[in-house]
N, C-alpha and C positions, 0 to 999 in steps of 0.2 A: 503494498499501500505506500504512498505517493501522504511524505512526507507536509506536502503544503497544500490547506485545503485549495480549491478551484475559486475561481474569482466568478460573483454573483451580478453579470452586465448582460445574460437571456436568459430565452427558459428556459436552453442549452446547461448556462451555466449555475442553474439555480437546481438541475435534476442531476447536474456532475456534485454538487455540494452535499447535495438532500445523501447519495450515492457516497459520498468520499464519507461525510456526517454520519454514518450507517451500519458503516462497515468500522471506523478507527469506534464506534463505541460495540460493535459485537467483537472488534479482537480485544477488547483492551475487555472484554465477559463485565462489559455494564448489567446487569441485575430489569432495571429497568430502561425502556426507552420511552420518551412520549416524544407526540407527532400531534402540530395544531396548525390547524386553517379553518380559513370560514368553508370553506366544502373541499380543497383535497386537488384538483380540478389542472395543478400543475405537476403536481407527483405525481414522479416514474412509476405509481405502486402496480402495475401491471406489468412488468418487470421481471419475466420469469427465474433470472440468477438471481436477483435481491430478494425476490420470496421465496427462492432457493438456499440461499443466507440467509433471511428471518429465520426462519424455519429451523434449519441446523441449531442455530444459536436460539431460539427457540426451549430445543426439544434441553437443553443445560436444564436443573432444577434451579425454580425459582426464579424464570425469567416473564418482564412482566412486558406488552406492548401499551402502550395506551394512543388511545385517539381523540382528537377533540374539535370537533366542526361546529360551527355554524348551520350545517343547511345537509344531509346528508342520502337526499331523492335523489339525486343527482347518481351518486355514487356507481349504483348496482350495472348502470347503464357502460359509463364511464372509467369504470374499471373491473371487466367481467372476470378476468383473471383474481382480481383478491379477492369477489366477491367469493367464487370457488373455491381458493386457498385459506379463506376466515372459516367455512367451515369445518377443514382439520384442527385448524391451530385454535379455535375457540373457549378454551381454557384458559390460554394466555393470552389474550386481546379484551383487552377493555376497548370499547367504543365509547362515546360521550354526545351527546347534541348537549349546546349548552344551554344556562337557566335564558329563560326571555327575561333579559332585562336592559330594554331599550339605550343606555347609555352601553352595551356595552358589546365594543369592536374588536370580534378574537383577534391575535398577532399571528402570521407566518414567524413559528418555530419550532427546531429539534430539539431536543433535550435527553443526554442522558444522567444519570445519576455522581458522574464525575465531573467533568469542565465544558464537554460538550454544549456548543451553542451555535447553532445555527439559525441566522431572524431575517426573514425579508423585511428591507423598509419601507419597499415601493416597487411596484410593477409596471408603475408608469411614471421614469423608465423603470428599467432591473434594476433594482442597488439591491445590496444585504451584503451578509457580514460571517461567516465559522468563521470561529475564535475559541480556542483551549483556554478558560480564562473560570476558575471556579468560584470565584466573585460572582462574578458576571451573571454566573450559570444558577449557583443558588440564587441570587435573588428572586432569578427570573424566575423557575421551577418552582420557591410560595408564591410570588403571584398568579399562577399555574393551577396549583396544586386547591389556592382558595375557588378560580370558577370553580374546579373540577367539582371539589365538596358541597355549589349547588346548580350541580350541571348534572342531566339526569339520565337512563344509557339511551342510548342508539345505533340505528340501526342492524334489528337484533338480526343471528343467523340466518336465518328460517320465516319465511313467515306462516301463521298459521292462519286456516281461513275455515268460513265453516260452509 
């Protein structure tokens, strides 16, 4: 793995940074990875190789992947491979819907339980950064954990109908 995170200056740069961040978290054997986005539309969550690496990581004891979004409605259409993959890994996957609070606007973040912090500042133009800063990551985790405590489960693994 390259030690230098990619520059986030385009959609491709963002995808590369997400892959780099996930790979970094997996390599350091993080126990928890948290991804936050309004709808995950720009994330490479349909990438088979990435899902395979996440699956291998999730086989390890006490691993958890947490996803928090404002809207999960388009996720099954946008990421069908993720939709199928998650049925296998539902026991280690925690998917949340943001609370219904008018002033809450979810950021785009990737965090692990260590120093990793990927933060997208803007999509127009694409700007963001990936840093390995334990203090900044801890502060961001605390903010997201507070939102997660008010959130509700989102995007069920199976749809029950009558």
